[in-house]
N, C-alpha and C positions, 0 to 999 in steps of 0.2 A: 328530486333532488330540492331540497328546500334552500331557502336563501339563504338561511346561515351555511350550508356543505356547500353551497356556489363562492360563495364567498372565502370561506375557511380553503376551498379548492385552487382558486385565485390569488390567493396570499401564499399558500404551497410551490406553487406555479413562479411565483415572483422569488420565492425565496430561492430555486432551486435555480433559476434562470440567473441570478446574481453570484448563487454560490458557484458555480459552473461556470460562468463568466469570470470568476475571479479565479481560476485555477487556469484557463485560455491564456488571460490576459497576464498573469506569471512568465507562464513559456512564452509568449511574444517579447515579454519583457526581461529575460534571460538573452534572447536574441538581439535585442535594440541595444543594450548594456553592451554585448560583448561587441557588437558591429561598432558602438561609440568608443570603446578603449581601443581597438585599430582603427581609428578613424576612417571606417566605413561610413560612407553618407547614407542616411537612411530617408528615404523622401516623406513617407506619410508611415505615423503611428495610428492607427483606426481603432477607437473602443466601439465594440458591434462590428457585424460585418457591413457591406456596399447593399443597396445606392448612401452616397452619403447624405447626411443631412445636413449638418453645418462644418464647418472649422471653427475650432474650438482658438487656436492660436497657433502662434509657428516660436520655436525652440532652435536655434540654429537655422539647418536647412531643410528642420524636420517639419510638418503639417502635423498638430494633433488634429485629428476629426472626429466626427460622433455620426453614426452610421444606423441606419435603421433597424438591421437586425440587430436586437440588442441580446446578441450573445457571443461573449469572447471576446477577440480582439485580431489584430492582423498586423504585422510591420512587413512595408514594401520596401525594401535597402533597395540603394539606387544601381541601375545594372545588375541584378541579380542575375540574369541567363545570359546578358552579355558580357564578354571580357573584355570587348575595345573600347569600353566606357572608361574611364579612366577614374580611382575613388570609388567606383564600385565593388559590390560582390564577388562579383567573380572576376574582377581583375587581379583581386586579393591571392597573396600565395598560399597553397592550398594548406599550409599548418592553422593559419588564422582562418580561411574557409573554416576548418574543421572543426576549430572551435566556435567558431558564432554557430552553427548547426548543432551542436551537439547541447550547446547551452540551454535552449529551448527544453529540452527532453529533462537537464539538470537540474532546471528550476522546479520543474514537475517531483523529481526525487524529494529535492529539499523540501519543497511545499508537503508532501507526504509524510516525510519526518516531522518532520513540526506539527503536525496533526495529529500523529498518533505519540507524541512528546507529551499533547493536553492531556490525553488518554493517561499515561503511564504516571504524569504528576499528579492525577486525580486519585488513581486506583493501587497506584503503587506496583509494585514489579517481583519477581519472584528475586529469594535471594538463593541463587546458585550454590551456594557452600554450604548452605542447612537442610535437613531432611524433618519432617515432620507427618507423620500421621494422619492422615483425612478417614480411615474407614479398618474397621478391625474385625474380620471375619468371625462370628460366632466358632467356639469350640478348634479354636485354632491356636497353637502353639504362644502367640503373641496375647490372643485373649485371657488363657491359662496362666501369665504370667503378667496381666494386671495391667498390660500396657493399651493406654485409652486413646481417642482421636483427641488430636491435640497436640499431643505428647512429641517433645523433637527427642529424634537418636543423637545421640552426640559421641557416642564411644562403642564401640564390640570388641568383646575382649581388649579392651585398652586400650584399640588402634581407632586412632580420631575419624568420625566419620564428614567428608569435607566433600560431597556429593551423594546424591542418587547411587550413582552408576559405583561407587566404591563399597555404600551396604550392601549392594546388589552383590557386588562378588565376595565379598565377606560372609553373607548369606551361605551363596554360591558352595564356596569351599568349605561351609564348616553342617552340612544337610548331617544330619542323624546324629549330631554331637551337641553336646550343651554349649550356651554361650553366653557369657557375660553381659547384658546390652544396660550402656546408663541412658537414663531417661533426662529429659529436664521436662520439670511439669510444674504451672506456676512459681518458675522462679529457681524449683527444689531441684536437688539431683537425686536422682535414685537409681539402684543398681537393679535389675531384675534377673532370671534366667530362664531359659526357653531354647528349646533343642528344635533348628527348621524340618520340617516334616521331608523325608527323602522322594516321596509318591505323592502330593499335595492332592488336594481334590480339584478338577476341573473347574479353570476361572480363576483361581486362588495359588496365590505364591506359598514356597518353602515356611514363611512365617505367617504368612496369612495376614498381611494390611497391604493397606493400599496408600503410597508416598506419593508426596510433593512438596517443591518448596515450598517454605514458609511466604507471605508476603510483606512487603515491608514498604515503607513511604522512602519516593525516591527526591533524587536534588532534581535540580531542572538540568542541570549536566547528566546526570545519569537518567536522567527520565530520554533525553534526546538519543544516548547511545541505544536505549532500548530500540527506541521507535527505529534509528537505521537498520537494527538486528532485525526487527520485523520488518522492515523495508526489502531487507535483502532477500529474506527469505523469500518473500512475495513475488518477487523479481525471478527466484530460483525453483517456484512452483510454474512459474508461467513458464519459462523454459521447457520444463518438466513437461508441460501439458501434451501436447504433442503423442509423445511416447506412452505417457500413462492412457491414451486415449486407446492408443493400437494394441495395449497390452490389454483393453476393457478393464484397466484399475478404476475407471474413472466412466460416467453413463454421459453419454454425448450432448444431453440437456442441460450438463452441470458444465458442461464447457461452452455452452451456448454464447455465442458473441451479442450483445443488446449494442442498441443506438441510446441516443439522447428520449426518446417515447421510455424507451426498456428503464432505462436509469431513473429516469423522474419517475418511475411506479417502485423501484427500489426506496429512490431516496423519500418516496410519500410514505412508506408500511414504518420505515425505520425511524422518523418522526411519530409517527404515532406511538410506537414503543418508548421512543424517551418520555412521550406524553405519559404513557399509562407508569413508566417506571416513576416519573417525578409526583403521579398521583397517588401511587402506593409507596412511597417513600413513609420512614416512619415520623411523625410530627417534632419541631426543633431538632430533627439529626441532622446533620450534614450528610447531603447524597450527592455522588458523581450526577453530573449533567451533559446529554447531549452522547453520552458515549456512542451508542450505535451509529449516529448522524455522524458524528469527527471520524469513525471508523470508515465507514463507507465511502467519505470526502477523502479522505487517506487512500483507500483502494483507489478509486476514480482517480487520483491526481497519481499515484503510481502506475497503473494503468497506462494511461495517458502520455507519462513521459516513457514507458517502456513500447506502448505499440510507436510511436514515432521513432524509435531507434531500429525500429525492423526493416530492414532492405526493401523496402518497397517502392517503387517509382513514385514522385511528389510528393512522401513523406520527406524529413529529414534523415530518417536512413534510407532512405534510397540518395537521395544525396550526396551524403554523406558514404557511401558504397563507389560512388563515381570518384570523389575524392582518393578515395584508397587505392582504388585501381590505378588511380593518377599517380600515389607515391609507388607503386608496386613497379607499373612500367615507363617509369619516369617522364612519360607525354601524356598532353591532356587529350580528355577522348573529344573532339571535335564538338561545341556546343550545339552543333544544330541535330547531332543525335543525340547528344541530353537529353534538350527543352524534345525533340519528340518522344521520348520512349516516359518522360516526367507528364507531360500531354495526355499520353495513353492513359496513363498509371491512372491518373484524374479522373479521367473521364469514366474508367473501370472502377474506382471507385467513390463516385460519384453513382455509380449502379447500385451497388454492394451495399453504399447506407439506404438508399430507398427500400432494398429488398430487407434489410434488417427492420427499417420500421415498420414495414409490413407486418413481419413477423411478430412484433414487438407489441403492434395492435392487436392482431387474431389472436396470438396467445401472449398474455401477459405475465409478467415475472412474480413468481409468487415466492417468497422468501421463506427459505424452512424455519 
């Protein structure tokens, strides 16, 4: 490996540590802000992980520190595990504890949405109320009628087309019948006639077209809405992951859990792709920037929020589970039992992370 490759790798590692560190910092910032909102004292807000390098400053009763391991951040609330300490987290009412615990993952979801919105504001989004032809099969009814790629289908037999589903429904209900299709091409309306096939060739539809929604520019507000939809869909896919594995709909290697080493491997690959995209862009033509990197970081942030909500001891979700049980049975589980569960869970998580790291090194992730 030459000196240029080494320097590039070092810069890429620093980029990755900074990017992932910001996502973890935002997670901890959520815990900090809601703790202070409820007047729960926070003893330390650390940048990086211990051992401590230096005390930066003190704000109220909170020490802000710089730590040796430059990876993320942490918050240490007063009385986190001891309900007998007044003004501490464990002594707070259950609803307040629930909000404080959930605020970290929530911040990761918000960060994911904002990163996704940065993509949509560059590339636009689909207009779900319009249908555009993106491919026409040869010798199909659509081809014989003169429909071409890029045409917008606006009416069928005088009925307005407001979605892909509406178009498909009208075509299916008129198989074998001649229909009038109104298209919009370069701003000009045209009426053509076609007869949807009753038995189309395999892999083709009755009309012989491939449809999509046209891409239109989005405002900042619209981009955030689209980003929210993608975030919800990613969470839905994560929830469905176990059942898809059991049914054989997903290969085990596609659902593999990765750690920091594996995530860095993916980050390095998407950064290379973004650099190639910029190099291949047309000169003097605006082109979207860092789309692959933004999408990966958004996915990491959303996955980080989702994972922390899982009912696993030592994670936010594990602590939330104890609060929910407290709501259900109307009394608190003894702190010594809860702390023992979280301690055991933490040791298991550390062991699991070591195993995942070894897997990431031995079997590097290669993105498709």
